[in-house]
C-alpha positions as CSV (number, residue, x, y, z in Angstrom):
1,M,0.0,0.0,0.0
2,A,1.5,3.3,-1.0
3,R,1.8,6.0,1.6
4,S,0.0,9.3,0.8
5,R,1.2,12.7,1.7
6,R,-1.3,12.7,4.6
7,D,0.4,9.8,6.2
8,L,3.6,11.9,6.9
9,I,4.1,13.3,10.3
10,S,6.8,15.8,11.3
11,I,7.4,17.0,14.8
12,Q,10.0,19.6,15.7
13,L,11.6,19.7,19.1
14,D,13.5,22.6,20.8
15,I,16.3,20.9,22.8
16,R,18.5,23.0,25.0
17,V,21.3,21.4,26.8
18,K,23.8,22.6,29.3
19,V,27.0,21.0,28.1
20,P,30.1,21.2,30.3
21,R,33.2,22.7,28.7
22,G,35.2,20.2,26.8
23,F,32.3,17.7,26.5
24,K,31.1,16.8,23.0
25,L,27.4,15.9,22.9
26,S,26.7,13.0,20.6
27,R,23.6,12.3,18.6
28,A,23.1,9.1,20.5
29,V,22.9,11.0,23.8
30,L,20.3,13.4,22.3
31,D,18.3,10.6,20.8
32,Q,18.2,8.7,24.1
33,A,17.3,11.9,26.0
34,V,14.3,12.5,23.7
35,R,13.2,8.9,24.0
36,D,13.4,8.9,27.8
37,W,11.6,12.2,28.0
38,A,8.8,10.9,25.7
39,A,8.5,7.7,27.6
40,N,8.3,9.0,31.2
41,G,7.9,12.8,31.0
42,V,11.0,13.6,33.0
43,Q,13.6,15.7,31.3
44,P,17.1,14.5,31.8
45,E,19.3,16.7,34.0
46,G,20.6,19.7,32.1
47,F,18.0,19.3,29.3
48,Q,15.1,21.4,28.4
49,I,12.9,19.8,25.7
50,K,9.8,21.3,24.1
51,I,7.7,20.4,21.2
52,I,7.3,23.3,18.7
53,D,3.9,23.9,17.1
54,W,4.3,25.8,13.9
55,R,1.1,27.8,13.1
56,R,0.6,30.9,10.9
57,G,4.4,31.4,10.5
58,S,5.3,31.5,14.2
59,T,6.4,29.0,16.8
60,R,4.3,28.2,19.8
61,T,5.6,26.2,22.7
62,T,3.3,27.3,25.5
63,P,0.2,25.3,26.3
64,A,-2.3,28.2,26.0
65,S,-1.1,29.4,22.6
66,A,-0.7,25.9,21.1
67,G,-4.2,24.7,22.1
68,T,-2.7,21.6,23.7
69,S,-0.3,21.1,26.6
70,Q,3.3,20.1,26.2
71,N,2.4,16.9,28.1
72,Q,-0.3,16.0,25.7
73,A,2.0,16.6,22.7
74,R,4.7,14.5,24.5
75,E,2.3,11.7,25.0
76,R,1.4,11.7,21.3
77,L,5.1,11.6,20.5
78,R,5.6,8.7,22.9
79,G,2.8,6.8,21.1
80,L,4.4,7.4,17.7
81,L,7.8,6.2,19.0
82,Q,6.3,3.1,20.6
83,S,4.5,2.2,17.4
84,G,7.9,1.8,15.7
85,M,6.6,3.9,12.8
86,F,8.5,7.0,13.8
87,T,12.2,7.7,14.2
88,I,14.2,10.6,15.6
89,K,16.2,12.5,13.0
90,L,18.6,15.1,14.5
91,R,20.2,18.1,12.7
92,K,22.5,20.7,13.8
93,G,20.8,24.0,14.7
């Protein structure tokens, strides 16, 4: 069965990390931090992770402006990751 354009899902995360001087942050560490946060709702120490909701050309990360809470969005991400149909793709920002 061919996938239609409607089947595609893209979620953008804002990840901020306090990295000690001299420490290089790997993609594997970021990937695991996102997966752990999605699974249990606890942000790893030194991490701040938010789901970005792009609407009308602006970013929205607060619950009131996005119409849904960060926790609800995180739970949706957790479900996608658990289904195995979704992967995390990191890029330098």
